[in-house]
C-alpha positions as CSV (number, residue, x, y, z in Angstrom):
1,M,17.6,8.2,5.7
2,K,17.0,5.1,7.2
3,L,14.4,2.2,5.5
4,L,12.2,-0.2,7.0
5,V,10.5,-1.9,4.0
6,T,8.6,-4.9,5.9
7,G,7.4,-7.8,3.2
8,G,10.7,-6.8,1.6
9,S,10.1,-10.2,-0.6
10,G,6.8,-9.4,-1.9
11,Y,5.3,-8.0,-4.9
12,I,4.9,-4.4,-3.4
13,G,7.7,-5.1,-1.1
14,T,10.3,-5.8,-3.5
15,G,9.1,-2.8,-6.1
16,V,10.0,-0.4,-3.6
17,L,13.2,-1.8,-2.9
18,R,14.4,-1.8,-6.8
19,R,13.6,1.9,-6.3
20,V,14.7,3.1,-3.3
21,P,18.2,5.7,-3.5
22,R,21.7,4.1,-3.0
23,E,22.7,6.4,-0.6
24,W,19.8,5.1,1.6
25,N,20.0,2.7,4.6
26,I,17.7,0.2,3.9
27,A,16.6,-3.2,5.8
28,A,13.8,-5.3,4.6
29,T,12.1,-8.3,6.9
30,Y,10.9,-11.2,5.0
31,L,9.2,-14.7,5.9
32,A,9.2,-17.6,3.2
33,H,11.3,-15.9,0.5
34,P,14.5,-14.6,1.0
35,I,16.0,-11.5,0.0
36,E,19.6,-11.9,-1.6
37,R,20.8,-7.9,-2.6
38,A,24.3,-6.9,-0.8
39,D,23.0,-3.2,0.2
40,V,19.5,-4.6,2.0
41,A,19.8,-5.6,5.9
42,A,17.7,-8.9,5.5
43,F,15.7,-10.0,8.3
44,C,13.9,-13.3,8.9
45,V,10.7,-11.8,10.7
46,D,7.5,-12.9,11.6
47,V,5.5,-10.1,12.0
48,R,3.3,-11.9,14.2
49,D,6.1,-12.5,16.8
50,A,6.1,-9.2,18.8
51,D,9.5,-9.9,20.7
52,A,11.1,-10.4,17.1
53,V,9.6,-7.3,15.6
54,T,10.8,-5.0,18.8
55,R,14.2,-6.8,18.6
56,L,14.0,-6.0,14.7
57,F,13.2,-2.2,15.8
58,D,15.8,-2.1,18.5
59,T,19.0,-3.3,16.0
60,F,17.8,-1.2,13.0
61,R,16.0,1.8,14.7
62,P,14.7,2.6,11.1
63,D,13.2,6.9,10.4
64,V,10.5,5.1,8.1
65,I,8.7,2.1,7.7
66,I,7.1,1.3,4.8
67,H,4.8,-2.1,6.1
68,T,3.7,-4.0,3.3
69,A,3.4,-7.5,5.1
70,A,0.2,-8.9,4.7
71,L,-1.2,-12.1,3.0
72,M,-4.6,-12.4,1.1
73,S,-5.6,-15.6,2.3
74,G,-5.1,-18.6,4.5
75,D,-5.1,-19.6,7.9
76,A,-2.3,-16.7,8.5
77,M,-4.4,-14.0,6.9
78,M,-6.0,-12.1,9.8
79,A,-3.0,-12.7,12.5
80,T,-0.7,-11.3,10.3
81,N,-2.7,-8.5,8.6
82,I,-4.3,-7.4,11.8
83,E,-1.9,-8.6,15.4
84,G,1.5,-7.8,12.7
85,T,0.2,-4.6,12.2
86,R,-0.2,-3.8,15.6
87,H,3.4,-4.9,16.4
88,I,5.1,-2.8,13.9
89,A,3.0,0.0,14.5
90,R,3.9,-0.4,18.5
91,A,7.7,-0.5,17.8
92,A,7.2,2.0,15.2
93,R,5.9,4.2,17.7
94,Q,8.2,3.7,20.6
95,V,11.5,4.4,18.7
96,D,9.7,7.8,16.8
97,A,9.5,6.4,13.4
98,R,7.3,7.7,10.7
99,L,4.8,4.5,9.3
100,I,3.4,4.1,6.0
101,H,1.2,1.5,6.1
102,L,-0.3,0.1,3.2
103,S,-4.2,-0.4,3.0
104,S,-6.5,-1.7,-0.1
105,D,-9.3,-1.0,-1.6
106,V,-11.6,-4.0,-0.9
107,I,-11.9,-2.4,2.2
108,F,-15.4,-0.9,0.5
109,D,-18.5,-3.0,-0.4
110,G,-17.9,-1.6,-3.8
111,E,-21.1,-0.5,-4.0
112,H,-20.5,3.3,-3.5
113,A,-17.8,4.5,-5.7
114,P,-15.6,6.8,-6.3
115,Y,-14.1,6.9,-2.7
116,D,-12.1,9.3,-0.9
117,E,-10.1,9.3,2.1
118,D,-13.6,10.0,3.8
119,A,-15.0,7.2,3.2
120,A,-15.9,4.9,5.7
121,P,-14.8,1.3,5.5
122,A,-18.0,-1.4,4.4
123,P,-16.0,-4.8,4.0
124,I,-17.5,-8.5,2.2
125,T,-14.2,-10.2,2.1
126,P,-12.1,-11.6,5.2
127,Y,-9.2,-10.1,3.8
128,G,-11.2,-6.7,3.1
129,E,-12.0,-7.0,6.6
130,S,-8.5,-7.8,7.6
131,K,-7.0,-4.6,6.1
132,A,-10.1,-2.6,7.5
133,R,-9.1,-4.0,10.9
134,A,-5.7,-2.9,10.3
135,E,-6.3,0.3,9.5
136,Q,-8.3,0.7,13.0
137,V,-5.0,-1.0,14.6
138,I,-2.9,1.6,12.8
139,R,-4.9,4.2,14.6
140,A,-5.1,3.0,17.8
141,E,-1.1,2.7,18.1
142,H,0.3,5.1,15.8
143,P,-2.4,8.2,15.2
144,S,0.2,9.7,13.2
145,A,1.0,7.1,10.7
146,L,-0.4,7.5,7.6
147,I,-2.5,5.0,5.4
148,V,-2.2,4.4,1.6
149,R,-5.1,2.7,0.4
150,T,-4.5,1.5,-3.1
151,S,-5.5,-0.9,-5.8
152,L,-4.8,-3.8,-8.1
153,V,-0.4,-3.5,-8.2
154,Y,0.7,-4.5,-11.5
155,G,4.1,-4.7,-13.6
156,F,5.9,-6.5,-15.8
157,D,9.8,-6.9,-14.7
158,P,9.7,-9.0,-12.9
159,M,5.6,-9.9,-14.2
160,D,3.1,-9.6,-11.2
161,P,1.1,-12.9,-10.5
162,R,-1.9,-11.9,-11.8
163,T,-1.2,-10.8,-14.6
164,R,0.9,-13.9,-15.1
165,Q,-2.1,-15.6,-14.4
166,T,-4.2,-14.2,-16.9
167,L,-2.1,-14.0,-19.9
168,A,-1.3,-17.8,-19.3
169,G,-5.0,-18.5,-18.8
170,E,-4.8,-19.6,-15.3
171,M,-7.8,-17.3,-14.9
172,P,-10.1,-17.9,-17.1
173,R,-12.8,-16.0,-16.3
174,L,-13.2,-11.9,-15.5
175,F,-15.6,-10.0,-14.8
176,T,-16.6,-7.1,-17.0
177,D,-18.4,-5.5,-14.0
178,E,-15.9,-5.5,-11.4
179,Y,-14.0,-2.3,-11.6
180,R,-10.6,-1.2,-10.1
181,C,-7.5,1.4,-11.1
182,P,-4.8,-0.7,-11.7
183,I,-1.4,1.1,-10.7
184,F,2.0,0.1,-12.0
185,V,4.5,-1.0,-9.5
186,D,6.9,1.7,-10.1
187,D,4.5,4.5,-10.3
188,L,3.5,2.9,-6.6
189,A,7.1,2.6,-5.2
190,D,7.9,5.7,-6.2
191,A,4.9,7.4,-4.8
192,L,5.7,5.9,-1.4
193,L,9.5,6.2,-1.3
194,E,8.1,10.2,-2.0
195,L,5.9,10.2,1.1
196,A,8.5,8.7,3.0
197,V,11.5,11.5,2.4
198,S,8.5,14.0,2.8
199,L,7.6,12.1,6.3
200,R,11.8,12.2,7.8
201,A,11.6,16.0,6.7
202,A,8.8,16.5,8.6
203,Q,9.6,14.4,11.7
204,R,13.1,16.6,11.6
205,R,11.4,19.7,11.2
206,S,8.9,18.7,14.6
207,N,12.2,17.4,16.5
208,L,13.9,21.1,15.7
209,H,11.3,22.8,16.5
210,S,11.1,20.6,19.7
211,T,14.3,21.3,21.1
212,L,13.8,25.0,19.9
213,G,10.8,25.5,21.8
214,I,8.7,27.0,19.2
215,A,5.7,25.3,17.5
216,S,5.4,23.8,14.1
217,S,3.8,25.0,10.8
218,H,4.9,22.7,8.3
219,R,4.3,25.1,6.0
220,S,7.0,24.5,3.9
221,S,5.9,20.6,3.8
222,P,4.0,19.0,0.7
223,L,2.3,16.6,3.1
224,R,0.4,19.6,4.9
225,S,-3.1,18.1,3.8
226,A,-2.5,14.4,3.9
227,H,-0.2,14.3,7.0
228,D,0.3,17.2,8.8
229,A,-3.2,18.5,9.1
230,P,-5.7,15.3,9.4
231,R,-9.4,15.4,8.8
232,N,-12.4,13.8,11.3
233,D,-13.9,11.1,9.0
234,K,-17.5,10.1,10.0
235,T,-17.0,8.8,13.1
236,G,-15.1,11.4,14.4
237,N,-11.6,9.8,14.4
238,A,-8.6,12.0,13.3
239,R,-6.7,10.4,10.6
240,S,-3.9,10.6,8.2
241,I,-5.4,8.9,4.6
242,L,-4.3,8.9,1.0
243,N,-6.1,7.2,-1.5
244,I,-3.1,5.9,-4.2
245,A,-4.4,4.0,-7.3
246,G,-4.0,4.3,-11.1
247,A,-5.6,7.2,-12.8
248,Q,-8.1,5.4,-15.0
249,R,-10.5,2.9,-14.1
250,V,-11.3,-0.5,-15.4
251,S,-12.9,-3.5,-15.3
252,R,-10.9,-6.6,-14.8
253,Y,-12.1,-7.9,-18.4
254,E,-11.0,-5.0,-20.2
255,F,-7.6,-4.7,-17.8
256,G,-7.1,-8.0,-19.4
257,L,-7.8,-7.9,-22.5
258,K,-5.5,-4.4,-22.6
259,L,-2.5,-6.9,-21.3
260,A,-3.1,-9.5,-23.7
261,R,-3.2,-7.1,-26.8
262,A,0.4,-5.4,-24.8
263,F,1.6,-8.6,-25.5
264,R,0.6,-9.6,-28.1
265,I,-0.8,-12.9,-26.6
266,E,-4.9,-14.2,-28.0
267,P,-6.7,-13.9,-24.8
268,K,-6.8,-17.4,-22.5
269,F,-10.2,-16.0,-20.9
270,A,-13.8,-15.2,-20.7
271,P,-16.1,-12.7,-19.7
272,A,-18.4,-13.4,-16.3
273,L,-20.6,-11.2,-14.3
274,S,-19.8,-10.7,-10.6
275,A,-23.1,-12.6,-9.7
276,S,-21.6,-16.0,-10.9
277,S,-18.8,-15.6,-7.6
278,P,-19.1,-18.7,-5.3
279,T,-18.1,-15.5,-2.7
280,P,-19.4,-11.9,-2.9
281,R,-17.2,-9.2,-4.5
282,P,-17.0,-6.0,-4.1
283,R,-17.9,-4.5,-7.7
284,D,-16.7,-1.1,-8.2
285,C,-13.9,0.0,-6.2
286,T,-13.0,3.3,-7.7
287,L,-10.6,5.3,-5.7
288,D,-10.6,9.1,-6.3
289,I,-7.4,9.7,-6.4
290,S,-7.2,14.0,-7.0
291,R,-5.9,14.3,-3.5
292,A,-2.8,12.5,-4.1
293,Q,-2.4,13.9,-7.8
294,N,-2.5,17.4,-5.8
295,I,0.4,16.7,-3.5
296,L,2.6,14.6,-5.2
297,R,5.1,14.9,-8.0
298,T,5.3,11.6,-8.8
299,R,2.4,10.9,-11.6
300,L,-0.3,7.9,-11.4
301,R,-0.6,6.8,-15.0
302,G,-3.7,4.5,-16.3
303,V,-3.2,1.7,-17.6
304,D,-3.4,3.0,-21.5
305,E,-0.5,5.1,-20.9
306,V,1.3,2.7,-18.8
307,L,1.4,0.1,-21.8
308,A,1.7,2.5,-24.4
309,R,5.6,3.2,-22.9
């Protein structure tokens, strides 16, 4: 398996690289923070640069790409998240590589939870808008790609920035009426790698059937309902989407309290309502993960189960 992870120095990308089987041929991109691992071919690539992305794919020619590279804010956010995704999708299609694109639960307005894979995006934040538009780009440029929508990603080795800030008191207010489904980074990484294996296997079957001149049924693929048989959304566009999040819905404030208790730290934050935020925020982005739970071997654990261990 030749796997390319974009955004390999980010928190999700680092988590994926940490869980990749040693026998795989691995490459990863970075921009600001170099990747220092002997078993990873690291490429400094700005995904906004179409020529640089093309050169990368010509050099490495991956079987599967896990596209995590994205920005949550800043002047480069829109170009990185939208045009960068376009460049990755085009290059992946040109080399006949399977693509897993990381999207977000904040593409929704937070007023119609829980959201399943058929829910239509309705972003109310700039970041949510960028991720919703990136999904449109994926469907246009690489229709067979798999879009994975996820939620708050947390972990402890190393600690994710949000958890560190929460425990350090750098987030003085946490909302009691804003709900998410936090997912442990190792669970997300394992699920993405399981999907990568399944997509690669499906690609090999498809290539074999094409060579032999017979139709492919994909009956043995664990992704038949998630990838090989895309359904139609409310606008009539064929798509492949899978929600991968934690199994437990918690408010931001409740999540902070659970983290503080687990680390035996006195909470350094106060409860607040999302209405007090100066900018609009989606209040409830709960994802329905029943489809993923039926398809994946990887268990998507809730916060309490992770913290208990």
